[in-house]
PDB file with SEQRES, HELIX, SHEET and CRYST1 records, atoms N, CA, C and O in Angstrom:
SEQRES   1 A   77  MET VAL SER VAL ALA ILE SER ALA MET GLY CYS SER HIS          
SEQRES   2 A   77  ILE HIS PHE LEU LYS PRO GLY VAL LYS VAL ASN GLY GLU          
SEQRES   3 A   77  TYR TYR ARG ASN VAL VAL LEU MET ASP MET LEU LEU PRO          
SEQRES   4 A   77  ASP ILE ARG SER VAL SER GLY ASP CYS PHE VAL PHE GLN          
SEQRES   5 A   77  GLN ASP GLY ALA PRO ALA HIS ARG ALA ARG ALA SER ARG          
SEQRES   6 A   77  ALA VAL ALA ARG THR ASN THR GLY PHE HIS THR SER              
HELIX    1 AA1 GLY A   25  TYR A   27  1                                   3    
HELIX    2 AA2 TYR A   28  LEU A   37  3                                  10    
HELIX    3 AA3 LEU A   38  SER A   45  1                                   8    
HELIX    4 AA4 PRO A   57  ARG A   60  1                                   4    
HELIX    5 AA5 ARG A   62  THR A   72  1                                  11    
SHEET    1 AA1 2 VAL A   2  SER A   3  0                                        
SHEET    2 AA1 2 HIS A  15  PHE A  16 -1                                        
SHEET    1 AA2 2 ILE A   6  SER A   7  0                                        
SHEET    2 AA2 2 GLY A  10  CYS A  11 -1                                        
CRYST1    1.000    1.000    1.000  90.00  90.00  90.00 P 1           1          
ATOM      1  N   MET A   1      -2.951 -17.541  43.423  1.00  0.00           N  
ATOM      2  CA  MET A   1      -3.483 -16.204  43.524  1.00  0.00           C  
ATOM      3  C   MET A   1      -4.434 -16.185  44.697  1.00  0.00           C  
ATOM      4  O   MET A   1      -5.049 -17.184  45.071  1.00  0.00           O  
ATOM      5  N   VAL A   2      -4.521 -14.992  45.256  1.00  0.00           N  
ATOM      6  CA  VAL A   2      -5.463 -14.760  46.340  1.00  0.00           C  
ATOM      7  C   VAL A   2      -6.330 -13.527  46.031  1.00  0.00           C  
ATOM      8  O   VAL A   2      -5.958 -12.681  45.218  1.00  0.00           O  
ATOM      9  N   SER A   3      -7.462 -13.449  46.681  1.00  0.00           N  
ATOM     10  CA  SER A   3      -8.346 -12.333  46.523  1.00  0.00           C  
ATOM     11  C   SER A   3      -8.896 -12.046  47.918  1.00  0.00           C  
ATOM     12  O   SER A   3      -9.289 -12.945  48.662  1.00  0.00           O  
ATOM     13  N   VAL A   4      -8.905 -10.706  48.250  1.00  0.00           N  
ATOM     14  CA  VAL A   4      -9.399 -10.274  49.562  1.00  0.00           C  
ATOM     15  C   VAL A   4      -9.941  -8.846  49.403  1.00  0.00           C  
ATOM     16  O   VAL A   4      -9.484  -8.081  48.553  1.00  0.00           O  
ATOM     17  N   ALA A   5     -10.921  -8.514  50.239  1.00  0.00           N  
ATOM     18  CA  ALA A   5     -11.485  -7.169  50.291  1.00  0.00           C  
ATOM     19  C   ALA A   5     -11.140  -6.638  51.702  1.00  0.00           C  
ATOM     20  O   ALA A   5     -11.305  -7.332  52.705  1.00  0.00           O  
ATOM     21  N   ILE A   6     -10.654  -5.377  51.738  1.00  0.00           N  
ATOM     22  CA  ILE A   6     -10.255  -4.776  53.037  1.00  0.00           C  
ATOM     23  C   ILE A   6     -10.903  -3.383  53.137  1.00  0.00           C  
ATOM     24  O   ILE A   6     -10.941  -2.628  52.165  1.00  0.00           O  
ATOM     25  N   SER A   7     -11.409  -3.067  54.333  1.00  0.00           N  
ATOM     26  CA  SER A   7     -11.977  -1.736  54.609  1.00  0.00           C  
ATOM     27  C   SER A   7     -11.806  -1.372  56.067  1.00  0.00           C  
ATOM     28  O   SER A   7     -11.334  -2.184  56.862  1.00  0.00           O  
ATOM     29  N   ALA A   8     -12.179  -0.184  56.416  1.00  0.00           N  
ATOM     30  CA  ALA A   8     -12.128   0.203  57.800  1.00  0.00           C  
ATOM     31  C   ALA A   8     -13.139  -0.587  58.673  1.00  0.00           C  
ATOM     32  O   ALA A   8     -13.002  -0.651  59.894  1.00  0.00           O  
ATOM     33  N   MET A   9     -14.128  -1.169  58.027  1.00  0.00           N  
ATOM     34  CA  MET A   9     -15.157  -1.938  58.774  1.00  0.00           C  
ATOM     35  C   MET A   9     -14.728  -3.381  59.009  1.00  0.00           C  
ATOM     36  O   MET A   9     -15.316  -4.071  59.842  1.00  0.00           O  
ATOM     37  N   GLY A  10     -13.725  -3.837  58.297  1.00  0.00           N  
ATOM     38  CA  GLY A  10     -13.270  -5.216  58.395  1.00  0.00           C  
ATOM     39  C   GLY A  10     -12.756  -5.724  57.094  1.00  0.00           C  
ATOM     40  O   GLY A  10     -12.552  -4.960  56.150  1.00  0.00           O  
ATOM     41  N   CYS A  11     -12.545  -7.007  57.036  1.00  0.00           N  
ATOM     42  CA  CYS A  11     -12.036  -7.577  55.730  1.00  0.00           C  
ATOM     43  C   CYS A  11     -12.772  -8.906  55.482  1.00  0.00           C  
ATOM     44  O   CYS A  11     -13.346  -9.542  56.366  1.00  0.00           O  
ATOM     45  N   SER A  12     -12.694  -9.256  54.187  1.00  0.00           N  
ATOM     46  CA  SER A  12     -13.325 -10.527  53.775  1.00  0.00           C  
ATOM     47  C   SER A  12     -12.377 -11.668  54.154  1.00  0.00           C  
ATOM     48  O   SER A  12     -11.259 -11.479  54.632  1.00  0.00           O  
ATOM     49  N   HIS A  13     -12.902 -12.843  53.907  1.00  0.00           N  
ATOM     50  CA  HIS A  13     -12.012 -14.009  54.035  1.00  0.00           C  
ATOM     51  C   HIS A  13     -10.920 -13.873  52.968  1.00  0.00           C  
ATOM     52  O   HIS A  13     -11.108 -13.153  51.987  1.00  0.00           O  
ATOM     53  N   ILE A  14      -9.793 -14.548  53.145  1.00  0.00           N  
ATOM     54  CA  ILE A  14      -8.806 -14.604  52.117  1.00  0.00           C  
ATOM     55  C   ILE A  14      -9.188 -15.780  51.229  1.00  0.00           C  
ATOM     56  O   ILE A  14      -9.242 -16.920  51.690  1.00  0.00           O  
ATOM     57  N   HIS A  15      -9.448 -15.509  49.978  1.00  0.00           N  
ATOM     58  CA  HIS A  15      -9.853 -16.523  49.019  1.00  0.00           C  
ATOM     59  C   HIS A  15      -8.635 -16.939  48.169  1.00  0.00           C  
ATOM     60  O   HIS A  15      -8.014 -16.114  47.498  1.00  0.00           O  
ATOM     61  N   PHE A  16      -8.324 -18.214  48.218  1.00  0.00           N  
ATOM     62  CA  PHE A  16      -7.232 -18.738  47.411  1.00  0.00           C  
ATOM     63  C   PHE A  16      -7.831 -19.340  46.164  1.00  0.00           C  
ATOM     64  O   PHE A  16      -8.690 -20.218  46.242  1.00  0.00           O  
ATOM     65  N   LEU A  17      -7.381 -18.871  45.010  1.00  0.00           N  
ATOM     66  CA  LEU A  17      -7.891 -19.405  43.748  1.00  0.00           C  
ATOM     67  C   LEU A  17      -7.141 -20.690  43.427  1.00  0.00           C  
ATOM     68  O   LEU A  17      -5.981 -20.857  43.803  1.00  0.00           O  
ATOM     69  N   LYS A  18      -7.805 -21.576  42.742  1.00  0.00           N  
ATOM     70  CA  LYS A  18      -7.228 -22.889  42.458  1.00  0.00           C  
ATOM     71  C   LYS A  18      -5.942 -22.662  41.600  1.00  0.00           C  
ATOM     72  O   LYS A  18      -5.951 -21.851  40.673  1.00  0.00           O  
ATOM     73  N   PRO A  19      -4.873 -23.370  41.915  1.00  0.00           N  
ATOM     74  CA  PRO A  19      -3.639 -23.271  41.126  1.00  0.00           C  
ATOM     75  C   PRO A  19      -3.858 -23.493  39.656  1.00  0.00           C  
ATOM     76  O   PRO A  19      -4.551 -24.438  39.279  1.00  0.00           O  
ATOM     77  N   GLY A  20      -3.300 -22.667  38.822  1.00  0.00           N  
ATOM     78  CA  GLY A  20      -3.404 -22.807  37.404  1.00  0.00           C  
ATOM     79  C   GLY A  20      -4.692 -22.255  36.798  1.00  0.00           C  
ATOM     80  O   GLY A  20      -4.831 -22.271  35.575  1.00  0.00           O  
ATOM     81  N   VAL A  21      -5.630 -21.773  37.593  1.00  0.00           N  
ATOM     82  CA  VAL A  21      -6.888 -21.290  37.019  1.00  0.00           C  
ATOM     83  C   VAL A  21      -6.616 -19.983  36.229  1.00  0.00           C  
ATOM     84  O   VAL A  21      -5.873 -19.108  36.672  1.00  0.00           O  
ATOM     85  N   LYS A  22      -7.245 -19.895  35.056  1.00  0.00           N  
ATOM     86  CA  LYS A  22      -7.127 -18.698  34.251  1.00  0.00           C  
ATOM     87  C   LYS A  22      -8.223 -17.726  34.668  1.00  0.00           C  
ATOM     88  O   LYS A  22      -9.412 -18.006  34.516  1.00  0.00           O  
ATOM     89  N   VAL A  23      -7.808 -16.593  35.191  1.00  0.00           N  
ATOM     90  CA  VAL A  23      -8.748 -15.585  35.696  1.00  0.00           C  
ATOM     91  C   VAL A  23      -9.117 -14.704  34.521  1.00  0.00           C  
ATOM     92  O   VAL A  23      -8.543 -13.627  34.357  1.00  0.00           O  
ATOM     93  N   ASN A  24     -10.037 -15.124  33.720  1.00  0.00           N  
ATOM     94  CA  ASN A  24     -10.565 -14.269  32.641  1.00  0.00           C  
ATOM     95  C   ASN A  24     -11.759 -13.515  33.195  1.00  0.00           C  
ATOM     96  O   ASN A  24     -12.131 -13.686  34.356  1.00  0.00           O  
ATOM     97  N   GLY A  25     -12.352 -12.687  32.366  1.00  0.00           N  
ATOM     98  CA  GLY A  25     -13.512 -11.922  32.809  1.00  0.00           C  
ATOM     99  C   GLY A  25     -14.652 -12.726  33.338  1.00  0.00           C  
ATOM    100  O   GLY A  25     -15.255 -12.329  34.335  1.00  0.00           O  
ATOM    101  N   GLU A  26     -14.996 -13.867  32.712  1.00  0.00           N  
ATOM    102  CA  GLU A  26     -16.075 -14.681  33.136  1.00  0.00           C  
ATOM    103  C   GLU A  26     -15.817 -15.311  34.500  1.00  0.00           C  
ATOM    104  O   GLU A  26     -16.688 -15.296  35.370  1.00  0.00           O  
ATOM    105  N   TYR A  27     -14.614 -15.868  34.686  1.00  0.00           N  
ATOM    106  CA  TYR A  27     -14.269 -16.462  35.998  1.00  0.00           C  
ATOM    107  C   TYR A  27     -14.288 -15.390  37.081  1.00  0.00           C  
ATOM    108  O   TYR A  27     -14.824 -15.604  38.168  1.00  0.00           O  
ATOM    109  N   TYR A  28     -13.695 -14.223  36.772  1.00  0.00           N  
ATOM    110  CA  TYR A  28     -13.664 -13.110  37.781  1.00  0.00           C  
ATOM    111  C   TYR A  28     -15.077 -12.752  38.171  1.00  0.00           C  
ATOM    112  O   TYR A  28     -15.371 -12.656  39.362  1.00  0.00           O  
ATOM    113  N   ARG A  29     -15.990 -12.545  37.186  1.00  0.00           N  
ATOM    114  CA  ARG A  29     -17.357 -12.118  37.497  1.00  0.00           C  
ATOM    115  C   ARG A  29     -18.102 -13.219  38.293  1.00  0.00           C  
ATOM    116  O   ARG A  29     -18.635 -12.955  39.371  1.00  0.00           O  
ATOM    117  N   ASN A  30     -18.131 -14.416  37.763  1.00  0.00           N  
ATOM    118  CA  ASN A  30     -18.989 -15.497  38.302  1.00  0.00           C  
ATOM    119  C   ASN A  30     -18.411 -16.096  39.593  1.00  0.00           C  
ATOM    120  O   ASN A  30     -19.185 -16.472  40.474  1.00  0.00           O  
ATOM    121  N   VAL A  31     -17.116 -16.197  39.736  1.00  0.00           N  
ATOM    122  CA  VAL A  31     -16.548 -16.905  40.932  1.00  0.00           C  
ATOM    123  C   VAL A  31     -16.021 -15.867  41.868  1.00  0.00           C  
ATOM    124  O   VAL A  31     -16.486 -15.791  43.006  1.00  0.00           O  
ATOM    125  N   VAL A  32     -15.050 -15.040  41.444  1.00  0.00           N  
ATOM    126  CA  VAL A  32     -14.425 -14.118  42.371  1.00  0.00           C  
ATOM    127  C   VAL A  32     -15.366 -13.075  42.958  1.00  0.00           C  
ATOM    128  O   VAL A  32     -15.457 -12.890  44.172  1.00  0.00           O  
ATOM    129  N   LEU A  33     -16.058 -12.405  42.050  1.00  0.00           N  
ATOM    130  CA  LEU A  33     -16.955 -11.324  42.532  1.00  0.00           C  
ATOM    131  C   LEU A  33     -18.234 -11.935  43.176  1.00  0.00           C  
ATOM    132  O   LEU A  33     -18.508 -11.692  44.351  1.00  0.00           O  
ATOM    133  N   MET A  34     -18.997 -12.714  42.411  1.00  0.00           N  
ATOM    134  CA  MET A  34     -20.326 -13.093  42.848  1.00  0.00           C  
ATOM    135  C   MET A  34     -20.287 -14.179  43.939  1.00  0.00           C  
ATOM    136  O   MET A  34     -21.127 -14.163  44.839  1.00  0.00           O  
ATOM    137  N   ASP A  35     -19.327 -15.121  43.876  1.00  0.00           N  
ATOM    138  CA  ASP A  35     -19.333 -16.199  44.852  1.00  0.00           C  
ATOM    139  C   ASP A  35     -18.459 -15.906  46.075  1.00  0.00           C  
ATOM    140  O   ASP A  35     -18.727 -16.425  47.159  1.00  0.00           O  
ATOM    141  N   MET A  36     -17.392 -15.063  45.912  1.00  0.00           N  
ATOM    142  CA  MET A  36     -16.455 -14.836  46.977  1.00  0.00           C  
ATOM    143  C   MET A  36     -16.512 -13.475  47.589  1.00  0.00           C  
ATOM    144  O   MET A  36     -16.866 -13.339  48.760  1.00  0.00           O  
ATOM    145  N   LEU A  37     -16.163 -12.424  46.808  1.00  0.00           N  
ATOM    146  CA  LEU A  37     -15.946 -11.110  47.384  1.00  0.00           C  
ATOM    147  C   LEU A  37     -17.250 -10.397  47.784  1.00  0.00           C  
ATOM    148  O   LEU A  37     -17.369  -9.959  48.928  1.00  0.00           O  
ATOM    149  N   LEU A  38     -18.200 -10.273  46.899  1.00  0.00           N  
ATOM    150  CA  LEU A  38     -19.412  -9.474  47.235  1.00  0.00           C  
ATOM    151  C   LEU A  38     -20.186 -10.028  48.420  1.00  0.00           C  
ATOM    152  O   LEU A  38     -20.644  -9.255  49.261  1.00  0.00           O  
ATOM    153  N   PRO A  39     -20.349 -11.365  48.514  1.00  0.00           N  
ATOM    154  CA  PRO A  39     -21.053 -11.829  49.720  1.00  0.00           C  
ATOM    155  C   PRO A  39     -20.291 -11.514  51.016  1.00  0.00           C  
ATOM    156  O   PRO A  39     -20.897 -11.155  52.026  1.00  0.00           O  
ATOM    157  N   ASP A  40     -18.940 -11.654  50.976  1.00  0.00           N  
ATOM    158  CA  ASP A  40     -18.126 -11.271  52.156  1.00  0.00           C  
ATOM    159  C   ASP A  40     -18.214  -9.825  52.461  1.00  0.00           C  
ATOM    160  O   ASP A  40     -18.384  -9.455  53.623  1.00  0.00           O  
ATOM    161  N   ILE A  41     -18.110  -8.988  51.480  1.00  0.00           N  
ATOM    162  CA  ILE A  41     -18.201  -7.511  51.671  1.00  0.00           C  
ATOM    163  C   ILE A  41     -19.500  -7.194  52.334  1.00  0.00           C  
ATOM    164  O   ILE A  41     -19.519  -6.465  53.326  1.00  0.00           O  
ATOM    165  N   ARG A  42     -20.597  -7.715  51.823  1.00  0.00           N  
ATOM    166  CA  ARG A  42     -21.930  -7.427  52.358  1.00  0.00           C  
ATOM    167  C   ARG A  42     -22.080  -7.956  53.830  1.00  0.00           C  
ATOM    168  O   ARG A  42     -22.787  -7.356  54.639  1.00  0.00           O  
ATOM    169  N   SER A  43     -21.429  -9.042  54.131  1.00  0.00           N  
ATOM    170  CA  SER A  43     -21.545  -9.557  55.509  1.00  0.00           C  
ATOM    171  C   SER A  43     -20.820  -8.610  56.521  1.00  0.00           C  
ATOM    172  O   SER A  43     -21.193  -8.527  57.692  1.00  0.00           O  
ATOM    173  N   VAL A  44     -19.815  -7.931  56.040  1.00  0.00           N  
ATOM    174  CA  VAL A  44     -19.036  -6.974  56.914  1.00  0.00           C  
ATOM    175  C   VAL A  44     -19.718  -5.622  56.960  1.00  0.00           C  
ATOM    176  O   VAL A  44     -19.875  -5.026  58.026  1.00  0.00           O  
ATOM    177  N   SER A  45     -20.127  -5.139  55.772  1.00  0.00           N  
ATOM    178  CA  SER A  45     -20.576  -3.731  55.689  1.00  0.00           C  
ATOM    179  C   SER A  45     -21.981  -3.528  55.256  1.00  0.00           C  
ATOM    180  O   SER A  45     -22.403  -2.377  55.137  1.00  0.00           O  
ATOM    181  N   GLY A  46     -22.747  -4.562  55.010  1.00  0.00           N  
ATOM    182  CA  GLY A  46     -24.090  -4.408  54.454  1.00  0.00           C  
ATOM    183  C   GLY A  46     -24.014  -3.806  53.073  1.00  0.00           C  
ATOM    184  O   GLY A  46     -23.230  -4.254  52.237  1.00  0.00           O  
ATOM    185  N   ASP A  47     -24.826  -2.788  52.826  1.00  0.00           N  
ATOM    186  CA  ASP A  47     -24.815  -2.153  51.508  1.00  0.00           C  
ATOM    187  C   ASP A  47     -24.021  -0.840  51.530  1.00  0.00           C  
ATOM    188  O   ASP A  47     -24.056  -0.087  50.557  1.00  0.00           O  
ATOM    189  N   CYS A  48     -23.306  -0.557  52.628  1.00  0.00           N  
ATOM    190  CA  CYS A  48     -22.554   0.686  52.761  1.00  0.00           C  
ATOM    191  C   CYS A  48     -21.094   0.474  52.432  1.00  0.00           C  
ATOM    192  O   CYS A  48     -20.282   0.326  53.346  1.00  0.00           O  
ATOM    193  N   PHE A  49     -20.721   0.452  51.134  1.00  0.00           N  
ATOM    194  CA  PHE A  49     -19.324   0.294  50.723  1.00  0.00           C  
ATOM    195  C   PHE A  49     -19.072   0.918  49.378  1.00  0.00           C  
ATOM    196  O   PHE A  49     -19.998   1.132  48.596  1.00  0.00           O  
ATOM    197  N   VAL A  50     -17.836   1.206  49.113  1.00  0.00           N  
ATOM    198  CA  VAL A  50     -17.380   1.677  47.841  1.00  0.00           C  
ATOM    199  C   VAL A  50     -16.506   0.585  47.279  1.00  0.00           C  
ATOM    200  O   VAL A  50     -15.578   0.144  47.958  1.00  0.00           O  
ATOM    201  N   PHE A  51     -16.758   0.132  46.078  1.00  0.00           N  
ATOM    202  CA  PHE A  51     -15.998  -0.969  45.455  1.00  0.00           C  
ATOM    203  C   PHE A  51     -14.984  -0.389  44.567  1.00  0.00           C  
ATOM    204  O   PHE A  51     -15.330   0.399  43.687  1.00  0.00           O  
ATOM    205  N   GLN A  52     -13.723  -0.732  44.738  1.00  0.00           N  
ATOM    206  CA  GLN A  52     -12.631  -0.222  43.971  1.00  0.00           C  
ATOM    207  C   GLN A  52     -11.756  -1.431  43.552  1.00  0.00           C  
ATOM    208  O   GLN A  52     -11.502  -2.335  44.348  1.00  0.00           O  
ATOM    209  N   GLN A  53     -11.321  -1.415  42.323  1.00  0.00           N  
ATOM    210  CA  GLN A  53     -10.461  -2.495  41.871  1.00  0.00           C  
ATOM    211  C   GLN A  53      -9.352  -1.914  40.959  1.00  0.00           C  
ATOM    212  O   GLN A  53      -9.425  -0.763  40.526  1.00  0.00           O  
ATOM    213  N   ASP A  54      -8.346  -2.730  40.687  1.00  0.00           N  
ATOM    214  CA  ASP A  54      -7.264  -2.209  39.868  1.00  0.00           C  
ATOM    215  C   ASP A  54      -7.610  -2.426  38.376  1.00  0.00           C  
ATOM    216  O   ASP A  54      -8.727  -2.794  38.013  1.00  0.00           O  
ATOM    217  N   GLY A  55      -6.582  -2.175  37.534  1.00  0.00           N  
ATOM    218  CA  GLY A  55      -6.825  -2.188  36.113  1.00  0.00           C  
ATOM    219  C   GLY A  55      -6.560  -3.493  35.417  1.00  0.00           C  
ATOM    220  O   GLY A  55      -6.304  -3.493  34.213  1.00  0.00           O  
ATOM    221  N   ALA A  56      -6.608  -4.614  36.121  1.00  0.00           N  
ATOM    222  CA  ALA A  56      -6.401  -5.905  35.519  1.00  0.00           C  
ATOM    223  C   ALA A  56      -7.456  -6.125  34.372  1.00  0.00           C  
ATOM    224  O   ALA A  56      -8.607  -5.710  34.508  1.00  0.00           O  
ATOM    225  N   PRO A  57      -7.070  -6.740  33.320  1.00  0.00           N  
ATOM    226  CA  PRO A  57      -8.028  -6.983  32.189  1.00  0.00           C  
ATOM    227  C   PRO A  57      -9.339  -7.562  32.595  1.00  0.00           C  
ATOM    228  O   PRO A  57     -10.376  -7.131  32.091  1.00  0.00           O  
ATOM    229  N   ALA A  58      -9.345  -8.556  33.517  1.00  0.00           N  
ATOM    230  CA  ALA A  58     -10.611  -9.123  33.932  1.00  0.00           C  
ATOM    231  C   ALA A  58     -11.494  -8.123  34.626  1.00  0.00           C  
ATOM    232  O   ALA A  58     -12.718  -8.195  34.524  1.00  0.00           O  
ATOM    233  N   HIS A  59     -10.867  -7.156  35.356  1.00  0.00           N  
ATOM    234  CA  HIS A  59     -11.621  -6.098  36.060  1.00  0.00           C  
ATOM    235  C   HIS A  59     -12.156  -5.066  35.110  1.00  0.00           C  
ATOM    236  O   HIS A  59     -13.233  -4.510  35.326  1.00  0.00           O  
ATOM    237  N   ARG A  60     -11.403  -4.803  34.047  1.00  0.00           N  
ATOM    238  CA  ARG A  60     -11.794  -3.737  33.108  1.00  0.00           C  
ATOM    239  C   ARG A  60     -12.758  -4.202  32.043  1.00  0.00           C  
ATOM    240  O   ARG A  60     -13.285  -3.367  31.308  1.00  0.00           O  
ATOM    241  N   ALA A  61     -13.015  -5.491  31.919  1.00  0.00           N  
ATOM    242  CA  ALA A  61     -13.937  -6.022  30.910  1.00  0.00           C  
ATOM    243  C   ALA A  61     -15.266  -5.341  31.100  1.00  0.00           C  
ATOM    244  O   ALA A  61     -15.719  -5.141  32.228  1.00  0.00           O  
ATOM    245  N   ARG A  62     -15.901  -4.979  29.982  1.00  0.00           N  
ATOM    246  CA  ARG A  62     -17.172  -4.305  30.023  1.00  0.00           C  
ATOM    247  C   ARG A  62     -18.236  -5.048  30.862  1.00  0.00           C  
ATOM    248  O   ARG A  62     -18.993  -4.434  31.615  1.00  0.00           O  
ATOM    249  N   ALA A  63     -18.269  -6.398  30.708  1.00  0.00           N  
ATOM    250  CA  ALA A  63     -19.230  -7.190  31.447  1.00  0.00           C  
ATOM    251  C   ALA A  63     -18.913  -7.226  32.938  1.00  0.00           C  
ATOM    252  O   ALA A  63     -19.826  -7.285  33.761  1.00  0.00           O  
ATOM    253  N   SER A  64     -17.644  -7.191  33.291  1.00  0.00           N  
ATOM    254  CA  SER A  64     -17.269  -7.137  34.695  1.00  0.00           C  
ATOM    255  C   SER A  64     -17.643  -5.798  35.333  1.00  0.00           C  
ATOM    256  O   SER A  64     -18.153  -5.764  36.453  1.00  0.00           O  
ATOM    257  N   ARG A  65     -17.394  -4.714  34.636  1.00  0.00           N  
ATOM    258  CA  ARG A  65     -17.847  -3.424  35.130  1.00  0.00           C  
ATOM    259  C   ARG A  65     -19.315  -3.324  35.326  1.00  0.00           C  
ATOM    260  O   ARG A  65     -19.784  -2.710  36.284  1.00  0.00           O  
ATOM    261  N   ALA A  66     -20.085  -3.949  34.389  1.00  0.00           N  
ATOM    262  CA  ALA A  66     -21.542  -3.975  34.483  1.00  0.00           C  
ATOM    263  C   ALA A  66     -21.978  -4.759  35.722  1.00  0.00           C  
ATOM    264  O   ALA A  66     -22.887  -4.330  36.432  1.00  0.00           O  
ATOM    265  N   VAL A  67     -21.368  -5.855  35.979  1.00  0.00           N  
ATOM    266  CA  VAL A  67     -21.720  -6.690  37.205  1.00  0.00           C  
ATOM    267  C   VAL A  67     -21.404  -5.890  38.432  1.00  0.00           C  
ATOM    268  O   VAL A  67     -22.222  -5.850  39.351  1.00  0.00           O  
ATOM    269  N   ALA A  68     -20.250  -5.244  38.498  1.00  0.00           N  
ATOM    270  CA  ALA A  68     -19.896  -4.417  39.665  1.00  0.00           C  
ATOM    271  C   ALA A  68     -20.883  -3.289  39.861  1.00  0.00           C  
ATOM    272  O   ALA A  68     -21.332  -3.032  40.978  1.00  0.00           O  
ATOM    273  N   ARG A  69     -21.230  -2.591  38.736  1.00  0.00           N  
ATOM    274  CA  ARG A  69     -22.240  -1.511  38.801  1.00  0.00           C  
ATOM    275  C   ARG A  69     -23.560  -1.978  39.387  1.00  0.00           C  
ATOM    276  O   ARG A  69     -24.116  -1.399  40.320  1.00  0.00           O  
ATOM    277  N   THR A  70     -24.029  -3.067  38.778  1.00  0.00           N  
ATOM    278  CA  THR A  70     -25.343  -3.613  39.135  1.00  0.00           C  
ATOM    279  C   THR A  70     -25.393  -4.113  40.590  1.00  0.00           C  
ATOM    280  O   THR A  70     -26.423  -3.989  41.252  1.00  0.00           O  
ATOM    281  N   ASN A  71     -24.312  -4.661  41.068  1.00  0.00           N  
ATOM    282  CA  ASN A  71     -24.329  -5.286  42.388  1.00  0.00           C  
ATOM    283  C   ASN A  71     -23.758  -4.413  43.508  1.00  0.00           C  
ATOM    284  O   ASN A  71     -23.795  -4.800  44.675  1.00  0.00           O  
ATOM    285  N   THR A  72     -23.237  -3.254  43.161  1.00  0.00           N  
ATOM    286  CA  THR A  72     -22.745  -2.350  44.227  1.00  0.00           C  
ATOM    287  C   THR A  72     -23.495  -1.002  44.191  1.00  0.00           C  
ATOM    288  O   THR A  72     -23.513  -0.311  45.209  1.00  0.00           O  
ATOM    289  N   GLY A  73     -24.102  -0.608  43.087  1.00  0.00           N  
ATOM    290  CA  GLY A  73     -24.731   0.624  43.000  1.00  0.00           C  
ATOM    291  C   GLY A  73     -23.829   1.785  42.729  1.00  0.00           C  
ATOM    292  O   GLY A  73     -24.247   2.942  42.748  1.00  0.00           O  
ATOM    293  N   PHE A  74     -22.592   1.465  42.479  1.00  0.00           N  
ATOM    294  CA  PHE A  74     -21.580   2.520  42.235  1.00  0.00           C  
ATOM    295  C   PHE A  74     -21.038   2.366  40.855  1.00  0.00           C  
ATOM    296  O   PHE A  74     -20.957   1.256  40.328  1.00  0.00           O  
ATOM    297  N   HIS A  75     -20.657   3.495  40.246  1.00  0.00           N  
ATOM    298  CA  HIS A  75     -19.976   3.442  38.906  1.00  0.00           C  
ATOM    299  C   HIS A  75     -18.566   3.001  39.094  1.00  0.00           C  
ATOM    300  O   HIS A  75     -17.892   3.472  40.010  1.00  0.00           O  
ATOM    301  N   THR A  76     -18.084   2.098  38.248  1.00  0.00           N  
ATOM    302  CA  THR A  76     -16.743   1.706  38.273  1.00  0.00           C  
ATOM    303  C   THR A  76     -16.120   2.075  36.923  1.00  0.00           C  
ATOM    304  O   THR A  76     -16.774   1.996  35.883  1.00  0.00           O  
ATOM    305  N   SER A  77     -14.868   2.472  36.956  1.00  0.00           N  
ATOM    306  CA  SER A  77     -14.183   2.847  35.692  1.00  0.00           C  
ATOM    307  C   SER A  77     -13.058   1.899  35.366  1.00  0.00           C  
ATOM    308  O   SER A  77     -12.385   2.067  34.349  1.00  0.00           O  
TER     309      SER A  77                                                      
END                                                                             
């Protein structure tokens, strides 16, 4: 699996997840969001961005939405 953020301002690094890793809500929040994507997004755009994700279960988890809301300043559904 891979994870990447793309915008008109640029894109993040392409992050390859370890083969066989189970991407549950906790892994998504702690590793994919906090360690990979959000630092990359901020390095490209500062605090000027809209965070959008698909409806994967790890993305929809209440705790994941709270982390996204807290760290982006935007409401996620």
